N, C-alpha and C positions, 0 to 999 in steps of 0.2 A: 504494500500500500504506500510506503514511503517513496519508492522509486518513481511511480507515476506523478506524485506531487512534485518531487524534485525536478523531473523532466518538464513538467508544466511551468514551473518557476523559471527554469533555464530558458525555455522557449519564449516566455513573455519577456525576459531580460534581453534576449537576442533580437526579438522583433522591435522592442523599444529602442535599443541601441542602433539598429539598422535604420530605423525611422529618423533618428536624430542626426545621423551622418548624412542624410540626404537633404537636410534643411539648407536652403541656399542663403548665403551671407554675402550681400552685395556691398560694395564700397564704390567710391568715385575718385577720380583724379582731382586733387585739391589745387595743385599748382597750375600755372598757365600752360605748362607742358611738362611731361615727364618721360623718362626713357624706360622701355621694357627691355629686359636682358634675358639671355638664355640660361643664366645661372644666378644664384644670389650673391653677386659681387659686382662692383663697378668695373672690375677688370675683365668681366665676362663679355661675350659678344653682344653688342647693342643690336636689338632686333627692330625696334620701331620707336618713334616718338609719338606720344599721344597727347591729346588736348584736355584742358580742364573740363570737368563734369562727365567725362566718359565713364559709364558704369562698367564695373568689372566684378566678376564673381570671385570671391576670396576662396581659394582652395586649401592653401597651407600658409600658416604664419610662423615665421622664425624670428629670431632676434634681428630687428631692423629690416626684414625683408618679408614680402608676401608673394606667394605664387598665385597668379590670377588667371582667369579664363575670360576671353572677350566674347563678343556676340558671334564671332565666326567659329568659336570653339577652340581657338588657339590658346596655348598655355605659355606663360612667360613670368618672369620675376620683376618686381618693382620695389623700390625702396619704400618702406612703411611710412616714412615722413612725407611722402608725396601723395598720400591718400587721405580721404575724408570719409567719415562714417555717414555723411549726408548722402542720401540716395538720389540717383537720377535714373531715368530710363532713356533709351534711344529709340526713336521712331524707325521701324524696320520696313514699313510699307512706303511706296513712292509718295503718298500723300495721306495724311490722317486728319480726320475731322474730330475736334474736341468739342464736346457738348456741354451745356450748362448743367445738365443732370445726366445720370447714368441711364440714358434712354435715347435711342436714335431718333425719336420724335421730338426731343427737346430742342430748344434753340441752340444754334452754334455759338460757342464761346470764342473759338479761334481755330485756325488751321495750322498744321505743322508739316513740314517737309521731311523727307527721309534723312536720317542721320542727325536730326536735331535732338539735342538733349533737353529733356524736361524734368523738373524736379518731381520726384515721386513723393506723394503725400500719403496714399493709402491704397491698398488692394481691397476691393469690396467683396471678393470671393464669389461674385456672380459673373465673372468675365469682364468686369470693368475696373479701371484704375483711375484714381484721382491724381491729377498732376497740376503743376504751376509752371507757366512760361516765365521767361526772364523779366517781363514787364509786371509780373505779379498776378496776372489773370489766372484763375483756377478753372478747371473743368474736368471732364471725364472722357476717356476713350477706351476702346476695346483693348484688353490686355494682350490679345493676339497681334496687335499692331506695334507693340513695343518689346524691347529686350531690356532686362534688368529688373523685372518685376518679381 
């Protein structure tokens, strides 16, 4: 009788741990530009220069360095001090309509072009994301139209 209970507890612990490892942790580039490297060192190969507000998925964090994934799925290293915990999303569709409410029948708040970074405010859980543009206007767009949510 003790073995099935122990196995059940172990199974629950494994499922819980597996679920927490899949939680996505997004950060953004804080500086006007930052360098992505192929290893956690300024002596490593420089891969790319990225701009402020670019959302990145945090994969691994070490002393002073973070391994990140971008919207294309590429992995790289960036200096931790170049990042902000303030979240942004990037518009992935050629053109996105941002509505005043989480409803396609709502009035349009503003439009956003592809690769524009918008400040992430909240994921509503129903396929909509609340965002803010650089002018301070807030609105809602489909989560499927952005990356970094």
